[in-house]
N, C-alpha and C positions, 0 to 999 in steps of 0.2 A: 638702614636695618631691614632685614626681611620681615614680612608679616608673620606675626606669632602663630605657631601651631596651636590650635585649640583642642581641648578634650572636655566633654561635658558629662557630669554625673547626675543621673536622675534616679528617683527611688519609686518603689511600689507604694510607698506610704510616707507619712511624716515619721521622723525619728528612725529612718532606715539606716542612717549612718552617713548621709551625704556630706555633711559639714566636716566630719572627721576624716573621711576619705579624701576630700578636697585638700584639707590641711596636710594629710600625708603626702599627696602628690605634689603639693607646693614645695615641701621639704625635699622630696625625692628628686624632682627636676632641678632644684637649686643645688643639691649635693652633686648632681651630674653635670653641673657647669652651665645650666641654662638660666638666663634671666627670666624669672617667672612671676606671674601675678594671678591672684584669684579674681573671680567675677561672679556676682549674683545680681541679676537685673533688678529684682524686686524681692525684698525680704520683709517678712512680717515677724517682728520680734520686739519685746520690751527690754531686751538686753542689748545695749548699744555701746558704741566705741567712739572715742573722740580722736579725730585726725590731728596732725600737728598744726594745722591751720584753724583748729577749733570748730570743726564740723562733725556732724553725727552720721555714722553709718552702722550697719548691723555688726554686732560684736564678732560674729563668726568671721566676717571678711577682714576685720582688723587683726584677729588672731591668725588667720591664714596668711595675711601679709607678713606678720612677724615670722611665721614658719618659713616664708620665702626670703626672709632677710631684707625686706624693703619697707618703706614708709607707706602706710595705708592712705589712699585718696578716695574721694567720693565717686570717682569713676568705677571703683570696684564694687560699689553698691549705690547706684544713682537714685533708687527709689526705696525708701524705708517706710513701712506701715506700722504705726504704733497704736494698737487698740486702746481706747480710753473709756469707752462706754459700750454697752451692748449695741452692736450693729453700727458703730461709729469709730473712726480711727483718725489719728493725726497723720497726714501724708507729709513725709519729709523728702524733699527733692534736693539732690546734691548737698545734703548735710544741713539744710535749713527748712524750717516748717513752711509748708505750702498752704495747706488749709485742712480743716476737719471735714471729712466726707463720710456719708453713709455708704455701705457696701454697694448698693445698687447704683447710687450716683457715681461712685468711683468707677465702677465697671462701665457705665454708659458714657461718662464725660471725659475720663482720663486716658482712655485707651490710646488714641492717636498721639497724645502728648507723650505717653509712656514709650511708645514705639520710637519716637524721635530721640528721646533721652537715651534709650538703650543703644540705638545705632551710633550715636555720638560717642558714648563711653566705650563701646567696643572698638571703634575706630582709634580712639586715643590709646587704649591699651595695646591694641594689635600693632601699632607703630612703635611702641616703646618697649615691648618685651618679646622674648623668643618663645615662651610657652604661656598659654592662657588656660587656667583650670577653672571651669565654669560649673556652678552649682545650680541645680533646679530646686523646685519646692513642691512638697506634697507628692502628688502622682501626676504623670502626664496623661493618665487615662480618666481624668475627671471630665467626662463627656458633656456634662452640663455647663462647663466653664470654658471649654477649649476654643470656642469661637472668638473669645476675646482675652485669652490668657497672655501673660507677659513674662513668663518665667520658665517655661519648659521647652516644648518642641519649636515654638516660634522663635525662641532665642537661639536654639541649635541651628535653625535655618539661617538666621541673621548672621551668626558667627561662622556658618558652614562647618560645624563641629560634629565629629562622630560622638555617639552617645554610649555610655556604659550604664546599664540598668542595675540598680542595687536592690536586693531582697534581704529582709531581716529574718533570719531563720529563728531567732529567739521568740518571735511573735507566733510562730506556728504557721503551717500552710504556705511555706515559702514557694514551692513549685506552683501551687495554684495562683498565688499572687503574681509571680513572674509570667506564667503562661497567660493568665487573664489580662494582665497589663499589655503584653505584646499583641494579643488578639484584638484588643480595643483600640490600638493605634491605627491611624491611617496607613495604608501600604507604604507610602513614601517616608513616613516617620519610622515605621518598622524597619525599613531598609537602612536607616541611619544608625540603628542600634548595632554596634559591632560585637556585643557580647554582654554577659551578666556577671556580677559578683555576688556571691552569697556571703552575708556579713553576720558577725556575732555568733559564730559556730562554737558549740561546746560538745565534747564527746569524741567518739571513735569515727574518724573520717571514712574508714572502710564501710561503715554502715550507710553512708550517704552515696557511695560511688555508683550503685545501680540507678539511683535517682538522677545523678548527674548525666549518666549515659543516656537514660531515657529522655531527659530534657533536651539534650543536644540533638538527638535523633528526631524528636517530635517538633522542635522549633527551628532547627537549623542554625541556632545561635550557640556559640561556644561559651562554656563557663570559664571565665578568665581568672577566677580565683575563688577559693573558699577561705575566708579570713577568720581565724579563731578569735573568740572574745578576748579582749585585752583589759585586764583589771587595773584599777588604780592609775588611770591615765590623768596626769595633772594638766589637762587642757580645758579651757573654759567651755562649759556647756552653753547652749543658747536658748533652746526652747523650754518653756516652763512645763511642757508635757513630761519632762524627765524629773520633775521635782519629787514625784512619789518615790524615786530611787535615790534622791539626793540627801541621804542621811547616813551617818556613820553606822556601821554594823552594830546592832543592839547587843551582840555577843562580845563586843570589844570593851574591856574594862579600862576606862579612861578616868583620870582624876578630875578633869574639868568638864563641866556640863554647859554647853552653849545652846541656847534656844533662839531660833530665828523665826520671827513672826511672818507667816505666809498669808498675806492678804490677797484678794482676788486679782488685783492689778500690780502684783509685785514686779519690780523691774531691777535689773542689774544685780540679781541674786548671787552672781559670781563674786561679788565683793567679799563673800565669806570663804571663798575657796582655800585660802592659805591655811585655815584652821583644820581642814580635812587632812593636811599633811603633817600636822603637829602631833607628836607622840602621846600627848596627854589630853587631847581635846576630843570630846564626843559632841557632834553637831546634830541638832534635831530641828526639823521644820514643823512649826506649830500652827494649827488652824482652829483649835478649840481650847477654852480655858482650862479644862481638866488635864490637858496634855502638858501644860506649862510646868507644873510641879515646883521644884526648888532649884532652878538653874543658878550657876555662878555668874553668867553673863546673858542678858537678853538683848538681842539685836533687832531693831526696827529698820528694815532695809528700805531701799527706794520704792517709789510707787509712781505709776503713770497717772493715777487719779487719787491724789492725797485726800481730797474731801470724802469721796465715796469709800475709800479704803479705811479712813478713820471711822466712818459710820459703821463699817463692818466690825471694827474693833469694839465699838461701843455696843452694838446690838448683839454681838456674839458673847459678850461678857469678858472678852480678853482685856479690854481697857481697864475694867475694875480689877482684874487679877494682876495686871502689871502695876497698877497703883498700889495694891496691897503689898506686892514684893518690895516696892520702893519704901513704903511706910515702915515695913518691918526690917529694912536694911538687909534683905535676904539676897539681893543680886545687884550687880552693876548693870546699868541700862544705857545702851548706846544707839543713837539714831543716825541714819545716813540719808541725806537728801529729804525725800518725803517723810521718812521716819523721824528725821530731825525736826521737820515742821510740826509733826504730830506731838512731839514732846513739849511744844510751847503752850501758851495760854489761849491763843486764838488763831484760827485760819479763816481768812476772808477771801471770797471769790466774787467780787463785785461785777465782773464782766461775764459771769457764767461760763468760764473757760472749761471747768471740770465738772461742775455740778449745778443743779437747780438750787441747792442750798447756798445762800450768800454768805453764811457765817456759821462756823461751828466752834465750840469750846474744845481746846485740846486737852492733853493729859495734865497740863499745868505743872510740869516738872522742871521746865526751864523758863526764865523770864524773857520770852521772845514772843513776837507776833509776826505772822506771815500774811502777805497779800499776794494771791495768785495773779500774775500779770499776763498780758497778751504776748509779750516777747519772751523767747526762750534764751537762757544763758547756756552756752556750750563753750567750754574752755578747758585747756590743760592748766593745772594749778600746781603751785608749790609754796611752801612756807615752813615755819618753825612751830612745831607742836609742843605745848608745855603741859606736863603731867607728872605728878608724883615728885615734884621738885627737880625734874630733869627736862631737857629740851632735845627735840628730835627733828632733824630735817626730813620733811615728808613731801611726797608728790601725789597727785591724784588728778581726777578730771571731774568737771561739773556739768550736769545736765538738769536744768530745772526751770520751771515757769513760775517763779515766785521770788519775792523780795522779803527778806527777814530782817527785822530790827530788834536789837537787844534793849531792854529797859534798864539794864545795869551794865555800865561800861567795864567794870572790873572782872567780868566773867568771860573773857575771851579764851578761846581754845587754841586757835592757830593764827599766828602772825603771818601776814602775807605782804607782798610789796605794795599792794593797794589798800592795806589796812588790816582787817582781821576776818576770820571765818569761824563759824561755829560758836558754841557756848558750853560751859561746864559749871556745875554747881560747886559751891565752896568745899563740900566734903568729897568732891571728885567721885561721886557715885553715879551721877547722871551726866551724860555729855552727848553732843551732837555736832555734825559737820555736813557741809555740802560736798566734801571730797569723797567721790567714789574711788575705790581702790586704796582706801586709807589703811586697810589691814595688810596690803601687799608690801608695806614698808617694814622691813625685817626688824630693825632695832626697836621701833615703836611697838610692834606686835610682841616681841620678846619681853619688853618691859611690862606690857599690859598683862600678859599671861603669867609672868612671874609674880606680879602683884596679886593676881587672883590666887595663885598658889600660896603666897605668904599669908593671905587672909584665912586660908584653910589649914595653916600650920605645916605646909609642905615645903620642902627644900626647892630652891630655884633650879631651873635647867639652863645652864650657861651656854651650851652649844645647841642652837636651833637651826632650822633649815634656812637656806637662801631660796626664796620662792622663785626668783628669776632664773637661778641656776636649775631648779627643778623643772621649770618650763622648757628650757633649752634641752635638757635631758629627755623630757617627755616628747618633744618634737622628733628628736633623733630615734628614740625608742619606737615611736609610732611608725616612722618612715622605714626603719629596719624590719618591723613586724609586717607591714604591708608589702614591702619589697620581696620578702621571703615567701609570700603566699599568692602573688598575682603574676600573670604572664606579661611582664613589662615589655619584652621584645615585641610581642604581638601587638600590644597597644600602641607602641611607638610606630610600628610598621603601618598600622591603619591610619594613624594621624598623618603620616607622610603621604599615604595614598589619597586621603581626602584632599590634602593641599595640592597634590599634583593632578587631581581630577580623574584619578583612576577608579573611583567608586561611582557607579551610576546612581544618579539621584535627580 
């Protein structure tokens, strides 16, 4: 098989839209008949994805692989950085924990190791696919970091990939950010940029045209597309930087109110994505007790540092407010992974994996105790969930560094082939599980929401969404949208020229 043709997307900043555009091009190339794979050398994210062999990569690369119609592998994201404390992160190499490192130590000691990992993964993917869509991180113009960076222009050189620079016009100053980024690049890196894309545009394109002409004349780089903002795209977000936008519109009148607790180290917040597509759900992310009000469902999501995030709940007053909601029977309370651990009686960290605190008392809503362990569990899971006198086949994935034991055997939540997962109270008002993705199971989610409706005297909704179908439709919608607004012929021509050595570099 011929070596894959690569293309790389870099941005002028974080949240410029790199992940979404890589997803779009993965689907576009696949639609056009090319066997395509995504690649991001180093990803910093608390939203992760479990591969079929039970390994952990950045969630964006897992979703991009789905858009390309392939199984995700760790070669698509060989290095994952998961911040767990200030200035310290867990380094995950090919899906398995490597060690916890401070930022300076990582930069000094891991660089050469990282280069070799990236080379190996690029080689594997290049020999297995026809198109390789590569994502950068942050900005390639971080001049204080570029001598040892592992994710932008150095990767473009290793892959010998042409680069498209993305600017987010929604942030303002898009021409300044694009021009400034290009001017700060080394000449050889600037030559590798084949053009720019302006992303998230709203309004009248004619008002932008004079700026586009000026930009092309000033920089000598073509504008390869202006992509209008695309609303209500049902594709997983990755960076927690977008959480301030991650709430249903306050103007939408919805019958069910869902409050999601947003602690500092929240992880896999995309577990709640299906609720955004339900016609009767208003979803709110909560950081203060006064914001909680009287929701129908409180969700405690995953956490990269359960101990410290629980202390945040306690010190902020959110813990007491959640306890009051439970005592007054005002809401159903659901914990996932770290949130499940917080619902228990006690969390212990005898090895100091997450915190200097060796033991904290939990919310005491479930009869469970958790011990944080040195080994991480990462696995795709399935089982039968029992709720409201009914049973539901469910699937999910687990990512946790802790073992939880139940003090009462009769309170199992999900039966699995290896025993049981999770716990539920007798009145079925408080429940928790290690299954990330639990709400992506359509039948279970339908029953849960209709039960909440029943408690409010509302009629059930019999026909609800298929979330997997929505995702497929979203991939196609995104691909069609991007295809209509970028110069694909020019991009493909430049990819061919790079491969054939007709671009001087």
